N, C-alpha and C positions, 0 to 999 in steps of 0.2 A: 241171743239178742246181742247185737253189738251197737256201739254208738252210731256208726254209719247207717244203721237201719232206721233210726228214729225219725228222720225227716221225711221218709216215704212210707213207713210201715207204722201208721199211727195207732195201731192196736197195742203197741209196746210203749213203755215209758222208760225214763232214765233209771227208775228203781228196779227195772227188770233186766238190766244189762248183765249178761252172763247166764241168764236162765235159758232153758230150752224154749224155742219159739212156740212150740205147742203148749207148754205150760203157761207161758206168759199170755198167749192169746186166750186160752181157756179161762184164766183168772179174770181177764178183762171182760170177757163175755158174761161171766157169772156176776161181775159187779154191775153190769148193765141190766141183766135180767136173770135173777137166781132161779127162775122157773124153766130156763132153757136147759136141755140135756146136751152136754158137750162130750163128744167122743174124740179122743186124740189118738193119733198114730205117730209115735216117736220113731220114725224110720224114714229112710230115703226111698222114694217111690221108684221102682225099677220095672223093666219089661216083665220080669218074673212075678213080682208081687202085685202089680197094678190090676190085673183082671179080678182077683179075689177081693181087692179093696173096693173097686168101683161097682162090683156086682151088688154090694150092700146098700147102695144109695139110688135115689130116684133121678137126681140131676147132679152132674159134676161141674164144678166151676174151677177152671185152671188159671192161675196167675203165676205160674212157675217162671223161673228166670234162666232156663237152659233148654236147649233143643232136645236133648236126650229124654228129659222128663216130659216135655210136650208131646213127643212122638209116642212114648210109652202110655201116657194118659189117653191120647186120642185113639191109639190102636185098641187099648183095653175097652174104652167106651164103645167103640164100633163093634167089637166082638161080643160085648155084654149087652148090646142094644140099650145103652144109656145115653141120653142127650148130654152134650158137652158144650158149655159156654167157655170159650177160650180167648185170652187176650195177651197182648204183649206191649211193652213200652220201650221206647228209645229215649234218647236224651230229652227231646221236646215233643215227641209224637207217640201215638199209640194206636192200637187196632183191636177190634172185637169182632167175633163171629160166633155162630151157633152151628154145631155139627150134629146131624142125625142121618148118617150115611146108611143106616139100616132101614130107612123108610124111603118112599118115593114122593116126589113133589106132585103138584097139581097137574103137571104135564105128563105124569106117568113114568118119568125117568128117575133113576136113583139119585138121591141127594148126594152132594159131594162130601168127600172125607177130608181130613187134615192133609193127607198125602196127595189129594187132588190139588189142593191149594199150594202146598209146599212139598213137592215130590221128594226132596231130600234136604237135609240140613246144610247150611252154608259151610264152607271149609272152616276148620278150626282157626280161630283168631280173626276171622273176617268181621264178625259182629262183636264189638267190645262189650265186656261185662258191665253191670251196673256200677261196680267199684271203679272201673276204668273210665267209663263215659260220664258217669254222674247222671242221676235222674232227678228232675224237679219233683219235689214231693207232691205238689198240687196235681201234677199229671196223673199220678197213681190214683188219686182221689177221683178224678174225672173218669178214668178208664174203669176203675173199680165200681163206681156208681152205674156206669153203663152195663157192666157185667151183671150187677145185681138186678137191674131192670130186665135184662134178658132172662135171668133165672126166674124172676117173678112171672114173666109172661109164659114161660114153659110150665111152671107149677100150676098156674091158674087157668091156662088155656086162653088167655086174652091176647089181643094184638097179633102182630106179625113178627115172629122171631127172625133174627138175622141169618136164616138158613140160606146158603148160597150167596150170601152178601158179606163182604168184609167192610166194616165201618172203620174209616181212617180219621184220626183226629190230629190236627197240627196245632199244637199249643202256641206256637209263635204267631200264627195268623188267626187263631181262633176259628179255624175252618174245618168243617166236616165234609168228607167225601165218601161215597159208597162205590165199591167195585163189585160187580157180579162175577161169580165163578161157577163152574160146572164140574160134574164128575167126568173123568177122562175115560 
């Protein structure tokens, strides 16, 4: 945990600066509800270890900050047949979608994958990092709450998850837009 994390990663506090984020987050969750079982993984998720990790869970929620991790998680979820709620934030905007490419939609066609939406990562340096661009802390709260709602819909079977739809949020205009996308 570093000082620059605190304005957008509210699970951490100034008293946890220097701690591993997994340990800080686990402690915060246990303070909120000591009856919750928290399992931490103190490692960087990679293409090699992602399949074994995601295979253990019913739903995966990704809020990672780099394309390498996003592709690794999405590919692992697809191969392990695990639904993925994935989101990204920019300086003042964010997006959320749900991926279940191992299933077909109501039209009988395969649901799209992350690679259908983003065939390849942008060139190195094109998209600035959080540290360079700066992220408004409230934006991560908005996008995180939307991700949580999508996960709840998947777990409970209620509503219509954002499968084949990318929800876009512009924090400067308080505007939501939805873009439909399909499997290629």
